ZAZA-296384 format. One record per residue (C-alpha): residue in three letters; x, y, z. Coordinates in steps of 0.001 Angstrom, whole numbers, padded with zeros to 6 digits, always signed. Last residue first. Layout:
! ZAZA-296384
ALAXYZ/...
END
This chain:
! ZAZA-296384
UNK-005090-001350+020238/UNK-006536+000306+017488/UNK-009176-001838+015634/UNK-012231-000289+017905/UNK-010579+003365+017336/UNK-011189+003271+013801/UNK-014760+004660+013833/UNK-013074+008206+015550/UNK-011500+008148+011834/UNK-015007+008183+010108/UNK-015226+005751+007356/UNK-017660+006752+004498/UNK-016079+010217+005109/UNK-014931+010668+001398/UNK-011159+011152+002569/UNK-011769+008204+004893/UNK-013078+006028+002419/UNK-010904+007227-000069/UNK-008276+005673+001639/UNK-007980+002780+003714/UNK-005358-000077+003790/UNK-006074-003438+005779/UNK-003746-005209+007794/UNK-002748-009053+008848/UNK-005912-010461+007153/UNK-007427-012775+009772/UNK-010844-012973+007560/UNK-012428-012470+010471/UNK-010148-009341+010627/UNK-011662-008757+006420/UNK-015219-008884+007688/UNK-014799-006536+010554/UNK-012940-003869+007923/UNK-015525-004182+005385/UNK-018118-003553+008125/UNK-016311-000440+009126/UNK-017360+000732+005693/UNK-015309+001322+002201/UNK-012644-000796+001929/UNK-012092-000356-002015/UNK-008820-001694-002505/UNK-006066-002986-000366/UNK-005961-005838+002239/UNK-002447-006751+003640/UNK-001146-009815+003892/UNK+001303-011487+006100/UNK+001781-014859+003952/UNK+002660-017932+006563/UNK-001018-019454+005499/UNK-000874-019211+001833/UNK-003520-021381+000473/UNK-006060-020518+002963/UNK-005284-017292+002879/UNK-005172-016605-000399/UNK-008855-018070-000902/UNK-010275-015604+002137/UNK-008343-012529+000348/UNK-009879-013478-003390/UNK-013161-014010-001818/UNK-013280-010839+000432/UNK-011941-008689-002642/UNK-012865-005540-000980/UNK-015956-003151-001041/UNK-017844-000518-003785/UNK-015935+002636-003046/UNK-014411+003591-006125/UNK-010913+004463-005197/UNK-009177+000897-006144/UNK-011988-001973-006802/UNK-010707-003241-010493/UNK-006824-002524-009018/UNK-007299-004838-006400/UNK-004439-004563-004030/UNK-002581-007202-002332/UNK-000014-005402-000003/UNK+002267-007995+001059/UNK+004546-008899+003982/UNK+006426-011835+004295/UNK+009469-011890+001804/UNK+012169-014947+001788/UNK+012127-016044-001548/UNK+009919-018946-001211/UNK+007301-016201+000485/UNK+007846-014494-002681/UNK+007005-017319-005072/UNK+003691-018211-003140/UNK+003141-014387-003553/UNK+003516-014765-007432/UNK+001438-018010-008128/UNK-001160-017228-005761/UNK-002006-014101-007452/UNK-001682-015433-011214/UNK+001039-014120-013501/UNK+000369-013603-017158/UNK+000337-010120-016760/UNK-002525-007284-016968/UNK-001236-004083-018279/UNK-002471-000535-017231/UNK-002047-000832-013635/UNK+000728+001654-013263/UNK+002598-000486-015248/UNK+002072-003983-013847/UNK-001392-005922-013497/UNK-000974-009512-011697/UNK-003796-011683-012228/UNK-006848-013371-010259/UNK-009129-010967-011653/UNK-007440-007747-011694/UNK-004085-007487-009167/UNK-001801-005667-007719/UNK+000619-007665-005684/UNK+003053-005390-003819/UNK+005796-006590-001809/UNK+006618-005197+001232/UNK+010531-004799+002477/UNK+011898-003865+005316/UNK+011137-006854+007290/UNK+012501-008879+004852/UNK+015557-007340+005290/UNK+017874-004641+004080/UNK+020364-006728+001447/UNK+018255-009914+001300/UNK+015365-009113+000751/UNK+016981-005914-001788/UNK+018215-009099-003627/UNK+015155-010714-004159/UNK+013587-007320-005223/UNK+016675-007119-007921/UNK+015970-010691-009023/UNK+012194-010301-009694/UNK+012364-007820-011700/UNK+009475-006812-013734/UNK+006498-008484-011206/UNK+008579-006978-008357/UNK+009168-003888-010395/UNK+005611-003226-010653/UNK+005684-002609-007002/UNK+008440-002789-003892/UNK+006797-001840-001109/UNK+009126+000455+001003/UNK+009236+000041+004710/UNK+010155+002191+007629/UNK+010615+005063+005433/UNK+012547+007902+007308/UNK+014430+010205+004206/UNK+016827+007751+004796/UNK+014840+005198+004031/UNK+013966+005888+001158/UNK+017155+007220+000088/UNK+018394+003834+000543/UNK+015445+002584-001963/UNK+016416+004616-004284/UNK+020060+004029-004421/UNK+018755+000085-004485/UNK+016749+001030-007709/UNK+014337+001023-009481/UNK+011285+002755-006356/UNK+009444+005137-008205/UNK+006311+005061-005848/UNK+006069+003130-002512/UNK+006628+004020+001002/UNK+005911+002486+004400/UNK+005620+004996+007192/UNK+005614+004012+011113/UNK+003736+006878+012418/UNK+005792+008889+014951/UNK+004947+012188+013155/UNK+007065+015310+012476/UNK+010283+013949+011366/UNK+008651+011356+009613/UNK+006158+013506+007469/UNK+008510+016046+006779/UNK+010993+013292+005921/UNK+008272+011942+003606/UNK+007140+015030+001890/UNK+011150+015566+001013/UNK+011245+012525-000662/UNK+008458+012979-003057/UNK+010220+012578-006505/UNK+011368+009140-005533/UNK+011870+008002-009469/UNK+010463+006206-012223/UNK+008925+009354-013291/UNK+005504+008175-013561/UNK+005498+006117-009946/UNK+007549+009226-008394/UNK+004492+011603-009679/UNK+002544+009229-007283/UNK+004594+009280-004202/UNK+002588+006513-002357/UNK+002729+006684+001318/UNK+000907+004099+003477/UNK+000858+004961+007272/UNK+001213+003030+010480/UNK+000152+003901+014283/UNK-003304+005201+013729/UNK-004840+006450+017275/UNK-006694+009039+016608/UNK-004079+012017+016712/UNK-001921+010256+014392/UNK-004327+010097+011539/UNK-005156+013975+011974/UNK-001021+013924+012202/UNK-000847+012603+009142/UNK-003527+014733+007429/UNK-001748+017680+008751/UNK+001422+016939+007088/UNK-000171+016103+003703/UNK-000544+019361+003145/UNK-002551+020397+000149/UNK-005925+018056+001032/UNK-008117+016422-001108/UNK-007343+016699-004675/UNK-009551+014302-006677/UNK-007744+012346-010107/UNK-009945+010392-012926/UNK-007099+011014-015205/UNK-004249+009737-013612/UNK-006326+006639-013492/UNK-004891+004127-011037/UNK-008427+002621-010447/UNK-009724+005534-009166/UNK-006835+008406-008402/UNK-006695+009795-004952/UNK-004770+013045-004080/UNK-002696+014438-000916/UNK-001152+017313-002266/UNK+003032+017034-002663/UNK+003045+017620-006553/UNK+000839+014323-006776/UNK+001199+012196-003304/UNK-001142+009333-002395/UNK-001778+009129+001424/UNK-003311+005750+003110/UNK-004278+004550+006500/UNK-002973+001622+007711/UNK-005160-000323+009880/UNK-003364-003498+011234/UNK-005313-006229+012088/
END
């Protein structure tokens, strides 16, 4: 299982939100590059980089940070936040992203994202499946859609997508443990999907439980910044 640390950006700084709420913001570091280099020094190879300013502006705002991280580390960076148009996706790739994550737009405009899958290749487009109570959440998680998590993932699998970041909005930033039962069901129902767990990962035991379910990856944010998981503890998961 791939361990994927997260850096969320506001004003070029590393922050974390609780349940996606901009009013519940904690700033952890003013230098994202130093944070990314720490990850790299501990053997981590992936980075989930989220442009929260871009998500609000509906266009990328922190591309310069992406470019800096891509230039000064060897991390495989997946970038999301504000990617609403093909031009923005190209800008992200040009700035050094190895993959991009299509979030709300994957719910609102499936035809657009299916076009991206065909244009850029399924291996470069991750589908963001944000959910609460088994239903897809949209618009920075403020709204609940009628779409079920399983139906949403199944639809994109049929359209050629392979990778899905499944974020339990109700647990994000709360350090209360991941949605193991939901992931277990999804793995059983849709074994072809590469599922990355996001939201609530708090301890190494959580990671072991996710690995036992056969999850493709796990995103860790607040747990690293708050120290409930230390970077040296992740060494056993890095091959």
